[in-house]
C-alpha positions in Angstrom: -11.4 109.2 -14.0 -9.1 106.5 -15.2 -8.0 106.2 -18.8 -7.1 102.7 -19.9 -3.9 102.2 -21.9 -5.9 100.6 -24.7 -8.2 103.5 -25.0 -5.2 105.9 -25.3 -3.6 103.8 -28.0 -6.9 103.8 -30.0 -7.3 107.6 -29.7 -3.7 108.0 -30.8 -4.2 105.8 -33.9 -7.5 107.4 -34.7 -5.9 110.9 -34.6 -2.9 109.7 -36.5 -5.1 108.1 -39.2 -7.1 111.3 -39.6 -3.9 113.4 -39.9 -2.6 111.1 -42.6 -5.9 111.3 -44.5 -5.8 115.1 -44.4 -2.2 115.1 -45.5 -2.9 112.8 -48.4 -5.7 115.2 -49.6 -3.5 118.2 -49.3 -0.7 116.5 -51.2 -3.0 115.6 -54.0 -4.3 119.1 -54.3 -0.8 120.7 -54.2 0.4 118.1 -56.8 -2.4 119.0 -59.2 -1.8 122.7 -58.9 1.9 122.2 -59.4 1.2 120.1 -62.6 -1.1 123.0 -63.9 1.7 125.5 -63.3 4.2 123.3 -65.3 1.7 122.9 -68.1 1.2 126.7 -68.3 4.9 127.3 -68.2 5.5 124.9 -71.1 2.7 126.5 -73.1 4.1 130.0 -72.5 7.5 128.7 -73.7 5.9 127.3 -76.8 4.2 130.6 -77.5 7.6 132.4 -77.1 9.2 130.1 -79.6 6.3 130.6 -82.0 6.5 134.4 -81.7 10.2 134.4 -82.2 10.1 132.2 -85.3 7.2 134.3 -86.7 9.2 137.4 -86.1 12.3 135.9 -87.8 10.4 134.9 -90.9 8.6 138.3 -91.1 12.0 140.1 -90.9 13.3 138.0 -93.7 10.3 139.0 -95.8 10.6 142.7 -95.0 14.4 142.8 -95.5 14.2 141.0 -98.9 16.6 138.9 -100.9 20.1 138.5 -99.4 18.8 138.7 -95.8 20.4 136.1 -93.4 20.3 136.0 -89.6 21.1 133.4 -87.0 18.7 132.9 -84.1 18.3 130.6 -81.1 15.4 128.8 -79.6 15.2 126.7 -76.4 16.6 123.2 -76.9 13.6 121.6 -75.3 10.1 122.2 -74.1 9.0 120.0 -71.1 12.3 118.2 -71.5 11.6 117.0 -75.1 12.6 118.2 -78.5 9.9 119.9 -80.5 8.8 120.6 -84.0 8.0 124.0 -85.6 5.8 124.3 -88.7 4.9 127.5 -90.5 2.1 127.3 -92.9 -0.8 129.5 -94.0 0.1 132.4 -91.6 0.2 130.1 -88.6 3.3 129.1 -86.6 2.7 125.7 -85.0 5.0 124.5 -82.1 4.4 120.9 -81.0 6.0 118.7 -78.3 4.8 115.4 -76.8 1.0 115.5 -77.3 0.9 119.3 -76.8 1.0 122.2 -79.2 0.5 126.0 -79.4 -0.1 128.2 -82.4 0.6 131.9 -83.1 -0.3 134.1 -86.1 2.4 135.4 -88.4 2.4 137.7 -91.5 4.6 135.1 -93.3 2.5 133.4 -96.0 5.2 131.9 -98.3 6.0 128.3 -98.8 5.6 126.0 -95.7 8.6 125.8 -93.4 9.3 122.9 -91.0 12.2 122.3 -88.6 12.9 120.6 -85.2 15.3 120.8 -82.4 16.6 117.2 -82.6 20.0 118.2 -83.8 20.4 121.9 -82.8 18.7 124.9 -81.3 20.6 127.3 -83.5 19.0 128.2 -86.8 19.6 130.6 -89.7 16.7 132.3 -91.5 17.6 133.5 -95.0 15.8 135.0 -98.0 17.1 134.2 -101.4 15.6 133.9 -104.9 13.6 130.9 -104.0 12.0 132.5 -100.9 12.4 132.3 -97.2 14.1 129.3 -95.6 15.1 128.2 -92.1 18.1 125.9 -91.8 20.3 124.5 -89.0 22.7 127.3 -88.0 
């Protein structure tokens, strides 16, 4: 049985085309899963920041007037600066179009700060209440 050169070339290109289609589908699936992992990692980091900030404000409340402590948070989440708001017993951490929330026992005046200038902050409790300022 003789195989013509043209038939061999066609079989090769058909096999090559099918291989490329399969590789493209695999690449798309892996890329989507990797994106989901990054999103979960960023959300976990946001929750860690919210828990840390909630803990710092709660400690300031418990320790009372005169309490002062420096604490650190990550500089960025997903490569961007972020904002932290504490209001109504909720710590809100927002970056890009994403956010996470955590509960806190702190129920004083609203507190807001961001990591645009620094990731080092000082929590203090004085006569006016609990504050967070750049450290």
